[in-house]
C-alpha positions in Angstrom: 36.4 157.1 107.6 34.2 157.9 104.6 32.5 160.9 103.9 29.3 162.0 101.4 29.8 161.9 97.7 29.9 165.7 96.3 27.8 166.8 93.4 29.5 167.8 89.9 30.2 171.6 89.8 27.4 173.6 89.1 24.9 171.2 90.7 21.9 172.6 92.2 22.5 172.9 96.3 19.6 172.7 99.4 19.6 175.6 101.7 18.8 174.4 104.8 17.6 177.0 108.0 19.8 177.7 110.6 19.6 179.4 114.3 22.5 181.4 114.7 23.5 183.1 118.3 24.8 186.8 117.9 26.0 189.4 119.9 25.9 193.0 119.1 29.4 194.3 119.3 28.4 197.5 121.5 31.7 197.4 123.1 33.9 196.3 120.2 37.6 197.4 120.6 41.0 196.8 119.8 42.9 197.4 123.2 45.2 194.0 123.4 46.7 192.1 120.8 46.1 188.0 121.1 46.6 187.2 117.7 48.5 188.8 114.7 45.7 190.8 113.2 45.7 193.0 116.4 47.1 196.2 116.8 45.7 198.3 119.7 47.8 201.5 118.2 45.6 200.9 115.4 42.6 201.2 117.0 38.8 200.6 115.8 35.9 202.1 114.6 32.9 200.9 117.3 30.2 202.8 114.9 31.8 200.9 111.6 31.6 197.6 113.5 27.9 197.9 114.7 26.8 198.8 111.1 28.6 195.8 109.4 27.6 193.2 112.3 24.0 194.8 111.7 24.4 193.9 107.7 25.9 190.6 108.6 22.7 190.0 110.4 20.6 191.2 108.0 21.7 189.0 105.4 21.0 186.1 107.5 17.5 187.0 108.0 17.0 187.6 104.5 18.2 184.2 104.0 15.6 182.7 106.2 17.9 182.3 108.9 16.4 182.2 112.9 18.6 184.5 114.7 19.2 185.1 118.6 20.7 187.4 120.4 22.9 187.4 123.9 23.8 190.8 125.4 26.8 192.4 125.1 29.0 193.3 128.5 31.3 195.9 128.7 34.9 195.4 129.3 34.2 192.0 126.9 35.1 193.7 123.5 35.7 190.1 121.4 32.1 189.1 123.1 30.8 189.9 119.4 32.9 186.8 118.4 29.8 184.4 119.2 31.6 181.2 117.9 34.1 181.0 120.5 31.3 180.6 123.4 30.2 177.2 122.6 29.8 174.0 120.4 26.3 172.9 120.4 25.4 169.7 118.8 22.1 168.0 119.2 20.4 170.2 122.0 23.9 169.7 124.2 26.5 172.6 124.7 30.3 171.9 125.4 31.1 175.4 126.8 34.2 177.5 125.9 37.3 177.5 128.3 39.3 180.5 126.5 43.3 180.7 126.3 43.8 184.3 127.0 42.7 186.1 130.4 41.4 189.1 128.4 38.3 186.7 127.2 38.2 184.3 130.2 34.5 186.0 131.3 33.1 185.4 127.8 32.5 181.3 128.7 30.5 181.7 131.7 28.4 184.4 130.0 27.8 182.2 127.0 26.8 179.0 129.0 24.5 181.2 131.3 22.6 182.2 128.2 22.5 178.9 126.8 21.3 177.2 130.2 18.5 180.1 130.1 17.6 179.2 126.6 16.5 175.4 126.1 19.8 173.9 125.9 19.2 170.8 128.1 23.0 170.1 128.9 26.2 172.4 129.1 29.3 171.0 129.9 31.8 173.3 131.7 35.1 172.1 129.9 37.8 171.2 131.9 40.3 171.6 128.9 41.2 174.9 127.0 39.0 175.3 123.6 37.4 178.3 122.0 33.9 176.9 120.9 33.2 176.7 117.1 36.2 178.8 116.7 38.1 175.4 116.8 35.8 173.0 116.3 33.3 172.6 113.0 30.5 170.1 112.9 29.6 168.2 109.6 27.1 165.7 109.4 29.0 162.5 110.5 32.1 164.5 112.0 33.7 167.0 113.9 36.8 168.9 113.0 38.8 170.1 115.6 41.8 172.4 115.2 44.7 173.1 117.7 48.2 174.5 117.8 47.2 178.3 119.1 44.3 178.1 121.1 42.5 174.6 121.6 44.2 171.8 123.2 43.5 168.2 121.7 42.6 167.0 125.7 39.5 169.4 124.8 38.9 167.0 121.5 38.7 164.0 123.5 36.8 165.7 126.1 33.8 166.6 123.5 33.7 163.4 121.5 33.4 161.7 125.1 30.3 164.5 125.4 28.8 164.9 122.7 28.9 161.3 121.1 30.2 162.5 117.7 33.8 161.4 116.0 36.6 163.9 116.1 39.0 164.5 114.2 42.4 166.8 115.3 43.7 169.2 112.4 47.1 171.0 113.3 47.2 174.6 112.7 50.9 175.6 111.6 50.2 179.6 110.6 49.8 182.1 113.1 47.4 184.2 111.2 45.0 181.3 110.8 44.9 180.8 114.8 41.4 179.2 114.6 40.6 176.5 112.9 37.2 178.6 111.2 39.7 181.1 110.2 41.5 178.2 107.5 38.4 175.8 106.8 34.4 176.2 106.4 31.7 173.5 106.0 29.7 173.4 102.8 27.3 171.1 103.4 27.0 167.4 102.2 30.2 166.0 103.7 32.7 168.7 102.0 34.6 171.6 103.3 36.4 174.3 101.6 39.9 175.1 103.2 43.2 176.8 102.8 45.8 174.1 102.7 48.8 176.3 103.8 47.2 176.9 107.6 47.9 173.5 108.3 50.6 171.0 109.3 51.8 168.0 106.5 49.9 165.6 108.5 46.7 167.4 108.9 46.5 168.6 105.0 47.4 164.8 104.3 44.2 164.0 106.7 41.9 166.4 104.5 42.9 165.4 101.1 41.9 161.8 102.5 38.8 162.5 104.1 37.9 165.2 101.8 38.8 164.8 98.1 36.9 166.8 96.4 37.1 170.0 98.7 37.3 173.5 97.2 40.9 174.8 97.8 41.3 178.5 98.7 44.5 180.4 97.6 46.6 182.3 100.2 44.7 185.9 98.8 41.8 184.8 99.5 42.6 183.5 103.1 44.7 186.4 104.0 41.3 188.2 104.2 39.8 185.9 106.2 37.8 184.4 103.2 37.3 180.8 104.9 35.9 182.4 108.2 32.5 182.2 106.1 29.1 180.5 106.9 27.4 178.4 104.7 23.8 176.5 105.0 24.1 174.3 102.0 23.7 176.8 99.4 24.4 180.5 100.3 27.8 181.5 101.5 28.0 184.2 103.6 31.7 185.3 103.0 33.9 188.2 103.4 33.6 190.8 100.2 37.1 190.8 99.6 37.4 186.9 98.7 37.0 187.3 95.5 38.6 184.6 94.1 37.0 182.1 96.4 33.2 183.8 95.7 34.0 182.9 91.9 35.0 179.3 92.8 32.2 178.8 95.2 29.5 180.4 92.2 31.1 177.6 89.9 30.2 175.0 92.5 26.7 175.9 92.4 27.0 177.8 95.7 25.5 181.4 96.0 28.0 183.6 97.7 26.5 186.5 100.1 29.3 189.0 100.0 29.8 190.9 103.4 31.9 194.0 104.3 33.6 192.8 107.7 37.1 194.9 107.5 36.4 196.7 110.9 35.7 193.3 112.6 39.1 191.8 111.0 41.2 194.1 113.1 40.0 191.7 116.1 40.8 188.6 113.7 37.1 188.1 113.1 34.4 187.7 109.9 31.6 186.2 109.4 31.7 182.8 111.1 33.5 184.3 114.1 30.2 186.3 114.6 28.0 183.4 114.5 27.6 180.6 116.9 25.3 177.9 115.3 22.6 176.0 117.9 21.4 172.8 116.5 
């Protein structure tokens, strides 16, 4: 499988207007623990989470992107993490089927919204998957994570439904329980990722597919710096990921730092809050 050639560091990048779906964290809380980031005893400040989410939404709007909203549902504190709700490609949506019962109801809620808002076909998944948490779409391929949440069988199900090649990548570090915590697409057939999150075989696959990838260190990965959103030029990224931010700038990207520290208490960052509607 080939990838598109990557331009040299410092090259001019082109932003493409995107459409995103987000969910305001009106009911955000950390009341259970389903990943290593979550500690119910530490709690979370819902008001601060809303402020950080609003700043993220404002950043997208300032960049010229369209943001649609799904109504939050009481009792679903993680519904703010819209990326997990589905995978939308070519006007079709592969629906989420969550691994943990605390989040089961989010899948049907997102599927209902998509059906009511112009998505031509929505597939109710047979196999466990958590949407764009574990499926990341590039121009010609979909990268798919497994190891903690999404079943490999879901990768095959998504490929058959969407008609796009899907490449399986195995995650091995529980801090990076979703693919979107360890890797993000840069546009133009390239990615940024943290090698330590992946099995040796998956690292070899990434090295073969993306020889010019931007590699993040553990310090930036550990603040969910790779849970970022790139429109081809601008990269909305956790503000604490200062090393990765500098590297991106050297490669011609324009970082847009945002503070997501409160939402990170549930294991989320900019990408977790953002479902792209392709």
